[in-house]
Residue frames as a rotation matrix with the C-alpha (Angstrom) as fourth column:
UNK 1
-0.473 0.554 -0.685 14.31
0.148 -0.716 -0.682 1.47
-0.868 -0.424 0.257 -20.54
UNK 2
0.370 0.765 0.527 11.50
0.684 0.159 -0.712 2.20
-0.629 0.624 -0.464 -23.00
UNK 3
0.800 -0.052 -0.598 13.07
-0.295 -0.902 -0.315 5.41
-0.523 0.429 -0.737 -24.29
UNK 4
-0.228 -0.973 -0.044 16.27
-0.636 0.115 0.763 3.53
-0.737 0.202 -0.645 -25.23
UNK 5
-0.096 0.262 0.960 14.28
0.424 0.883 -0.198 1.14
-0.900 0.388 -0.196 -27.43
UNK 6
-0.963 -0.237 -0.129 13.81
0.009 -0.506 0.863 3.81
-0.270 0.829 0.489 -30.10
UNK 7
-0.535 0.832 0.145 10.06
0.732 0.371 0.572 3.14
0.422 0.412 -0.807 -30.03
UNK 8
0.545 0.727 -0.417 9.15
0.837 -0.443 0.322 6.04
0.049 -0.525 -0.850 -27.72
UNK 9
-0.504 -0.660 0.557 9.98
0.544 -0.744 -0.389 9.71
0.671 0.107 0.734 -27.26
UNK 10
-0.275 0.356 0.893 9.15
-0.427 -0.878 0.218 12.60
0.862 -0.321 0.393 -24.93
UNK 11
-0.128 0.160 -0.979 9.37
0.672 0.740 0.033 10.56
0.730 -0.653 -0.202 -21.75
UNK 12
-0.126 0.167 0.978 7.82
-0.635 -0.771 0.050 12.23
0.762 -0.615 0.203 -18.73
UNK 13
-0.193 0.068 -0.979 8.06
0.578 0.814 -0.058 10.72
0.793 -0.577 -0.197 -15.28
UNK 14
-0.330 0.091 0.940 6.90
-0.616 -0.775 -0.141 11.73
0.715 -0.625 0.312 -11.87
UNK 15
-0.666 0.169 -0.726 5.50
0.559 0.758 -0.336 10.64
0.494 -0.630 -0.600 -8.58
UNK 16
0.040 0.760 0.649 2.52
-0.400 -0.583 0.707 11.43
0.916 -0.288 0.280 -6.44
UNK 17
-0.906 -0.318 -0.278 2.71
0.148 0.379 -0.914 11.21
0.396 -0.869 -0.296 -2.66
UNK 18
0.115 0.975 0.188 -0.51
-0.259 -0.153 0.954 10.49
0.959 -0.158 0.235 -0.76
UNK 19
-0.936 -0.301 0.181 -0.95
-0.240 0.174 -0.955 10.48
0.256 -0.938 -0.235 2.98
UNK 20
0.022 0.952 -0.305 -3.82
-0.221 0.303 0.927 8.46
0.975 0.047 0.217 4.44
UNK 21
-0.722 -0.134 0.679 -4.97
-0.689 0.049 -0.723 8.12
0.064 -0.990 -0.128 8.02
UNK 22
-0.254 0.586 -0.769 -6.66
-0.105 0.774 0.625 4.83
0.962 0.239 -0.135 8.88
UNK 23
0.258 0.394 0.882 -8.77
-0.965 0.065 0.254 3.99
0.042 -0.917 0.397 11.90
UNK 24
-0.553 -0.571 0.607 -7.78
-0.641 0.757 0.127 0.61
-0.532 -0.319 -0.784 13.30
UNK 25
0.141 0.682 0.718 -10.79
0.096 0.712 -0.696 -1.15
-0.985 0.167 0.035 11.72
UNK 26
0.864 0.145 -0.481 -10.13
-0.418 -0.325 -0.849 0.44
-0.279 0.935 -0.220 8.33
UNK 27
-0.027 -0.970 -0.241 -6.49
-0.999 0.022 0.023 -0.60
-0.017 0.242 -0.970 8.40
UNK 28
-0.540 -0.136 0.831 -7.27
-0.340 0.938 -0.068 -4.19
-0.770 -0.319 -0.552 9.38
UNK 29
0.554 0.785 0.276 -9.93
0.042 0.305 -0.951 -4.37
-0.832 0.538 0.136 6.67
UNK 30
0.615 -0.433 -0.659 -7.32
-0.788 -0.369 -0.492 -3.20
-0.030 0.822 -0.569 4.16
UNK 31
-0.447 -0.853 0.270 -4.90
-0.847 0.501 0.180 -5.92
-0.288 -0.148 -0.946 5.29
UNK 32
-0.001 0.550 0.835 -7.63
-0.121 0.829 -0.546 -8.53
-0.993 -0.102 0.066 4.74
UNK 33
0.884 0.395 -0.249 -7.39
-0.257 -0.035 -0.966 -7.75
-0.390 0.918 0.070 0.99
UNK 34
0.170 -0.915 -0.365 -3.64
-0.985 -0.153 -0.075 -8.48
0.013 0.373 -0.928 0.70
UNK 35
0.463 0.053 -0.885 -2.61
-0.452 0.873 -0.184 -11.92
0.762 0.485 0.428 -0.54
UNK 36
-0.600 -0.747 -0.285 -0.15
-0.173 0.469 -0.866 -12.79
0.781 -0.471 -0.411 2.25
UNK 37
-0.751 0.382 0.539 -2.91
-0.613 -0.099 -0.784 -12.34
-0.246 -0.919 0.308 4.83
UNK 38
0.286 0.886 -0.366 -5.52
-0.956 0.290 -0.045 -14.14
0.066 0.363 0.929 2.74
UNK 39
0.109 -0.343 -0.933 -3.27
-0.387 0.850 -0.358 -17.21
0.916 0.400 -0.041 2.67
UNK 40
-0.759 -0.434 0.486 -2.98
-0.590 0.141 -0.795 -17.49
0.277 -0.890 -0.363 6.45
UNK 41
-0.521 0.604 -0.603 -4.90
0.560 0.775 0.293 -20.21
0.644 -0.185 -0.742 8.23
UNK 42
0.344 0.807 0.479 -7.86
0.175 -0.557 0.812 -18.81
0.922 -0.195 -0.333 10.22
UNK 43
0.753 -0.075 -0.653 -6.25
0.657 0.114 0.745 -19.34
0.019 -0.991 0.136 13.64
UNK 44
-0.303 -0.947 -0.106 -3.01
0.925 -0.319 0.208 -17.57
-0.231 -0.036 0.972 12.68
UNK 45
-0.451 0.205 0.869 -4.93
0.462 -0.779 0.424 -14.76
0.764 0.592 0.256 10.98
UNK 46
0.649 0.760 0.035 -7.15
0.317 -0.311 0.896 -14.19
0.692 -0.570 -0.443 14.03
UNK 47
0.520 -0.531 -0.669 -4.13
0.800 0.028 0.599 -14.14
-0.299 -0.847 0.439 16.37
UNK 48
-0.535 -0.761 0.366 -2.18
0.844 -0.502 0.189 -11.77
0.040 0.410 0.911 14.12
UNK 49
-0.239 0.517 0.822 -5.05
0.320 -0.758 0.569 -9.34
0.917 0.399 0.016 13.68
UNK 50
0.799 0.475 -0.368 -5.84
0.474 -0.122 0.872 -9.36
0.369 -0.871 -0.323 17.41
UNK 51
0.145 -0.848 -0.511 -2.21
0.890 -0.113 0.441 -8.52
-0.432 -0.519 0.738 18.14
UNK 52
-0.640 -0.343 0.688 -2.13
0.677 -0.674 0.294 -5.81
0.363 0.654 0.664 15.50
UNK 53
0.306 0.849 0.432 -5.35
0.369 -0.524 0.768 -4.30
0.878 -0.076 -0.473 16.82
UNK 54
0.760 -0.038 -0.649 -3.97
0.646 -0.065 0.761 -4.19
-0.071 -0.997 -0.025 20.36
UNK 55
-0.239 -0.963 -0.128 -0.68
0.898 -0.269 0.347 -2.67
-0.368 -0.032 0.929 19.24
UNK 56
-0.508 0.120 0.853 -2.33
0.551 -0.716 0.429 -0.01
0.662 0.688 0.298 17.05
UNK 57
0.598 0.793 0.120 -4.75
0.360 -0.399 0.844 0.93
0.717 -0.461 -0.523 19.83
UNK 58
0.701 -0.341 -0.626 -2.04
0.662 -0.017 0.750 1.07
-0.266 -0.940 0.214 22.51
UNK 59
-0.193 -0.969 -0.156 0.84
0.763 -0.248 0.597 2.63
-0.617 -0.004 0.787 20.59
UNK 60
-0.890 -0.175 0.420 -0.87
0.439 -0.572 0.693 4.76
0.120 0.801 0.586 17.95
UNK 61
-0.730 0.636 -0.252 -4.13
-0.284 -0.617 -0.734 5.91
-0.622 -0.464 0.631 19.53
UNK 62
-0.015 0.749 0.663 -6.21
0.377 0.618 -0.690 3.64
-0.926 0.240 -0.292 17.26
UNK 63
0.933 0.279 -0.229 -5.11
-0.083 -0.450 -0.889 5.53
-0.351 0.848 -0.397 14.13
UNK 64
0.025 -0.933 0.360 -2.28
0.646 0.290 0.706 4.99
-0.763 0.215 0.610 11.65
UNK 65
0.712 0.086 -0.697 -0.98
-0.411 -0.754 -0.513 7.59
-0.569 0.651 -0.502 9.23
UNK 66
0.127 -0.628 0.768 0.67
0.579 0.676 0.457 6.03
-0.806 0.386 0.450 6.19
UNK 67
0.105 -0.181 -0.978 2.32
-0.667 -0.742 0.066 7.50
-0.738 0.645 -0.199 3.12
UNK 68
0.418 0.040 0.908 2.09
0.560 0.776 -0.291 6.02
-0.716 0.630 0.302 -0.36
UNK 69
-0.248 -0.504 -0.827 4.20
-0.513 -0.657 0.553 6.96
-0.822 0.561 -0.096 -3.37
UNK 70
0.586 0.437 0.682 2.85
0.415 0.561 -0.717 6.27
-0.696 0.703 0.147 -6.86
UNK 71
-0.445 -0.787 -0.427 5.32
-0.146 -0.406 0.902 6.58
-0.883 0.464 0.066 -9.73
UNK 72
0.673 0.658 0.339 4.36
0.258 0.220 -0.941 7.07
-0.693 0.720 -0.022 -13.35
UNK 73
-0.622 -0.775 -0.106 6.04
0.069 -0.189 0.979 7.16
-0.780 0.602 0.172 -16.75
UNK 74
0.616 0.785 0.067 4.38
0.208 -0.079 -0.975 8.52
-0.760 0.615 -0.212 -19.87
UNK 75
-0.576 -0.800 -0.166 5.97
-0.030 -0.182 0.983 8.39
-0.817 0.571 0.081 -23.33
UNK 76
0.417 0.655 -0.630 4.81
-0.675 -0.242 -0.697 9.10
-0.609 0.716 0.341 -26.85
UNK 77
0.306 -0.263 0.915 5.10
0.461 0.882 0.099 6.27
-0.833 0.392 0.391 -29.34
UNK 78
-0.527 -0.606 -0.596 7.28
-0.268 -0.547 0.793 7.16
-0.807 0.578 0.126 -32.35
């Protein structure tokens, strides 16, 4: 840990929780930016996204609510 190195002091840590609601198109557009989905061949990607769209529309009313947690650490250099 940085504080144990003797190079930093006054460590402060915390987290921020964010809740976001995505429409089905917004969520699928977000997935298009993630590396594992970018690497898929076009046929597999189209099939996956069609299945996801159907599932989100049928099971979640075309909207997904997701939570994100961002952690942070701030320390002063000695």
